[in-house]
C-alpha positions as CSV (number, residue, x, y, z in Angstrom):
1,L,27.0,-46.8,5.1
2,Q,29.6,-46.9,7.5
3,R,30.1,-44.2,9.5
4,K,27.4,-43.3,12.8
5,E,27.5,-39.5,11.9
6,F,25.7,-39.7,9.0
7,A,22.6,-41.2,10.8
8,N,23.0,-40.7,14.2
9,H,20.1,-40.2,14.9
10,V,18.3,-43.2,14.6
11,G,21.1,-45.3,15.7
12,H,24.1,-46.9,14.0
13,E,22.9,-50.8,15.2
14,V,19.2,-49.4,13.4
15,W,19.8,-48.6,10.2
16,S,22.5,-50.7,9.6
17,N,20.7,-54.3,9.6
18,Y,19.1,-53.4,6.9
19,G,20.6,-53.2,3.2
20,P,19.6,-52.5,-0.4
21,S,17.4,-55.6,-0.6
22,D,15.2,-53.8,1.9
23,F,14.3,-50.5,-0.1
24,E,14.8,-52.3,-4.0
25,D,11.3,-52.0,-6.8
26,A,9.6,-50.2,-3.5
27,D,8.0,-48.2,-5.0
28,D,6.4,-50.9,-7.4
29,Q,4.7,-52.0,-4.4
30,W,1.2,-51.7,-3.8
31,W,1.1,-50.1,0.2
32,D,-1.9,-49.5,2.0
33,D,-2.4,-45.9,1.9
34,D,-1.6,-45.9,-2.1
35,V,-5.4,-48.0,-2.0
36,Y,-6.8,-45.4,0.5
37,L,-6.0,-42.3,-1.2
38,A,-7.1,-44.0,-4.7
39,E,-10.4,-45.1,-3.0
40,T,-10.5,-41.5,-1.9
41,V,-10.3,-40.0,-5.1
42,R,-13.2,-42.0,-6.5
43,H,-15.3,-41.3,-3.8
44,V,-14.8,-37.1,-4.7
45,Q,-15.4,-37.0,-8.3
46,A,-18.3,-39.4,-8.2
47,V,-20.0,-37.0,-5.0
48,T,-18.3,-33.8,-6.6
49,S,-18.3,-34.3,-10.4
50,E,-20.8,-31.3,-11.0
51,F,-18.9,-29.2,-9.3
52,L,-15.5,-29.7,-10.7
53,T,-16.7,-27.6,-14.5
54,D,-14.4,-25.9,-16.0
55,H,-17.0,-22.0,-15.2
56,D,-14.5,-20.4,-17.2
57,A,-15.6,-22.7,-19.9
58,L,-19.5,-22.6,-19.0
59,G,-18.8,-18.6,-19.0
60,A,-17.3,-18.5,-22.3
61,A,-19.8,-20.4,-23.9
62,N,-23.1,-18.9,-22.2
63,D,-21.4,-15.4,-23.5
64,E,-20.7,-17.1,-26.9
65,R,-24.8,-18.1,-26.7
66,R,-26.0,-15.0,-26.1
67,Y,-24.4,-13.3,-28.4
68,W,-25.6,-15.3,-30.9
69,D,-29.0,-14.8,-29.2
70,R,-28.7,-11.0,-30.3
71,V,-27.6,-11.6,-33.8
72,L,-30.4,-13.0,-34.8
73,W,-33.0,-11.0,-32.9
74,S,-31.6,-8.5,-34.6
75,V,-31.7,-9.7,-38.0
76,F,-35.4,-10.6,-37.8
77,T,-36.4,-7.9,-36.1
78,G,-34.8,-5.3,-36.6
79,E,-33.2,-3.6,-34.2
80,N,-29.8,-3.4,-33.4
81,I,-29.2,-5.1,-29.7
82,T,-26.1,-6.1,-29.9
83,Q,-24.1,-2.8,-28.7
84,E,-24.9,-3.5,-24.7
85,A,-25.1,-0.3,-22.8
86,I,-22.1,0.7,-19.9
87,P,-22.5,-0.8,-17.0
88,A,-23.2,1.9,-14.1
89,Y,-20.4,0.8,-12.2
90,L,-17.8,1.6,-15.0
91,T,-18.2,4.9,-14.9
92,P,-18.6,5.9,-11.2
93,D,-18.6,9.9,-11.7
94,K,-20.7,10.2,-14.6
95,D,-23.1,12.4,-13.0
96,R,-20.4,14.7,-11.9
97,G,-20.1,15.3,-15.9
98,I,-16.7,13.1,-16.0
99,T,-16.5,12.1,-19.9
100,Y,-15.2,8.7,-20.1
101,S,-13.3,7.3,-22.9
102,D,-13.0,3.4,-24.2
103,E,-9.7,2.3,-22.0
104,I,-10.7,0.0,-19.7
105,I,-8.6,0.2,-16.1
106,E,-7.9,-1.6,-13.0
107,M,-6.5,-0.6,-9.8
108,K,-6.8,-2.1,-6.4
109,G,-9.1,-4.3,-8.0
110,K,-11.0,-2.4,-8.8
111,I,-12.6,-1.5,-12.8
112,S,-13.4,1.5,-15.0
113,L,-13.5,3.2,-17.8
114,H,-10.2,6.0,-17.9
115,P,-11.4,9.6,-18.0
116,F,-10.9,11.6,-21.4
117,Q,-7.8,13.4,-21.5
118,P,-7.9,15.4,-24.8
119,E,-4.9,16.5,-26.4
120,P,-2.2,19.1,-23.9
121,K,-2.2,21.6,-26.4
122,D,-6.4,21.8,-26.6
123,D,-6.4,21.3,-22.9
124,Y,-4.1,23.7,-21.7
125,V,-4.3,26.1,-25.1
126,N,-5.8,29.1,-22.5
127,D,-4.0,28.3,-19.3
128,S,-1.1,31.4,-18.3
129,F,1.2,31.7,-15.6
130,T,2.4,34.6,-13.8
131,H,4.6,35.0,-10.8
132,N,3.8,34.8,-7.7
133,E,5.6,37.8,-5.2
134,D,2.7,39.3,-2.0
135,M,0.8,36.1,-1.6
136,D,2.0,32.9,0.4
137,V,0.8,29.7,-0.1
138,T,-0.4,27.7,3.7
139,N,1.7,24.0,3.6
140,K,5.0,24.8,3.2
141,I,5.4,21.1,2.4
142,G,7.3,20.3,-1.2
143,T,6.3,24.3,-1.9
144,I,8.6,26.3,-0.2
145,R,12.3,24.5,0.6
146,V,13.5,25.3,3.7
147,Q,17.3,24.6,4.1
148,Y,17.0,23.3,8.1
149,D,19.6,21.9,10.2
150,W,18.4,18.9,12.3
151,S,21.1,17.1,13.9
152,P,21.5,18.0,17.5
153,R,23.4,20.9,18.5
154,T,26.2,19.6,21.1
155,D,26.8,23.3,22.3
156,L,23.4,23.5,23.8
157,E,22.6,22.3,27.4
158,H,19.3,19.9,28.1
159,V,17.3,21.7,30.6
160,I,13.6,21.3,31.1
161,E,12.1,24.7,33.2
162,P,9.3,23.4,35.0
163,E,7.8,27.2,35.1
164,K,7.5,27.0,31.1
165,L,5.3,23.6,30.4
166,D,2.5,25.6,31.2
167,K,3.2,28.3,28.1
168,I,3.9,25.6,26.3
169,E,1.1,23.2,27.0
170,P,0.4,23.6,23.4
171,L,3.1,22.9,21.6
172,I,3.3,19.7,23.8
173,H,-0.6,18.8,22.9
174,Y,0.2,19.3,19.0
175,V,3.5,17.6,18.7
176,N,2.0,14.6,20.5
177,H,4.0,11.9,20.1
178,A,5.6,12.9,17.2
179,A,8.1,14.9,19.3
180,I,9.7,14.9,22.8
181,L,10.1,17.5,24.3
182,R,14.1,17.3,25.8
183,S,14.6,21.6,26.7
184,T,13.4,25.1,27.5
185,K,16.4,26.8,28.2
186,D,17.3,30.1,27.3
187,N,13.5,29.9,25.7
188,I,15.5,27.5,23.0
189,L,12.6,24.7,22.7
190,V,14.4,21.7,21.7
191,F,12.3,18.4,21.3
192,E,13.2,14.7,20.1
193,Y,11.3,14.6,16.0
194,R,10.0,10.7,15.9
195,G,8.1,11.5,13.4
196,Q,8.2,11.6,9.4
197,M,11.5,13.2,8.0
198,R,8.9,14.9,4.8
199,H,7.3,16.1,7.9
200,L,9.6,17.6,9.6
201,I,10.0,21.3,7.6
202,G,6.0,21.3,8.5
203,T,5.1,20.4,11.6
204,R,7.7,22.9,12.5
205,A,6.4,25.5,10.3
206,A,3.1,24.7,12.5
207,M,4.8,24.3,15.8
208,M,6.6,27.9,15.8
209,Q,2.7,29.3,14.4
210,I,1.5,28.0,17.8
211,A,4.2,29.7,19.9
212,E,3.6,32.8,18.6
213,T,0.6,33.4,20.7
214,C,1.5,30.6,23.5
215,F,5.0,31.7,24.2
216,P,5.5,34.5,22.6
217,E,9.5,34.9,24.1
218,L,10.5,32.0,21.6
219,V,14.2,32.0,20.7
220,D,14.5,29.1,18.5
221,L,12.2,25.5,18.2
222,R,14.6,22.8,16.9
223,L,13.0,19.3,16.0
224,E,16.1,17.7,16.2
225,T,16.4,13.8,14.8
226,L,19.3,11.5,14.0
227,K,17.5,10.4,11.4
228,R,18.6,11.3,7.3
229,A,15.4,9.3,5.3
230,D,12.0,7.7,5.9
231,K,11.9,4.7,5.6
232,Y,12.4,2.8,1.8
233,D,13.1,6.6,0.6
234,F,15.8,5.4,-1.0
């Protein structure tokens, strides 16, 4: 290299004094660090050799020995002990009447047997479905779809009237930090919604129920936001 910009961090006057002969066969030479490393590795192997054993191999060998011990016991005594009892941690809900299959499932680091599930044609043979016309569900999220436009309305003037704050205090306490009050003008309560979009309809329905008792003159309750979806909901 003859151009200074290729090694300006050390200076051309420094690195230009070294030629190819200074670095040839450098990998074949023994350095002090190589000797120190070799001695260290030899010391570790000498001191900790018993801890460097393959524990998986030891476990497999131990299981093999235990298996043949059981086989020999069964042959000479006539008592079959090769079938081990199922551990309790594999059937955590057996005391609740859950019947387990012979399939092992693992979820979040926990292992158990899969609950036995009959065929759908057998499991649902006695099921019947009727249309409900006179009852309503308590939680409307995901059950009753409500078409609600949460985009901010530009025709509403945002004014917070202090005399109404005491009456709608239960609403403000309920919604907490999930929504910020922006206006009470014309008995239209406008909140800036900051919670999860999937909870918007349910939150508004609950607030409407609270408003029936604390603010009966309510005309409309709006939860407005510029968001379109929750994060990772695409």
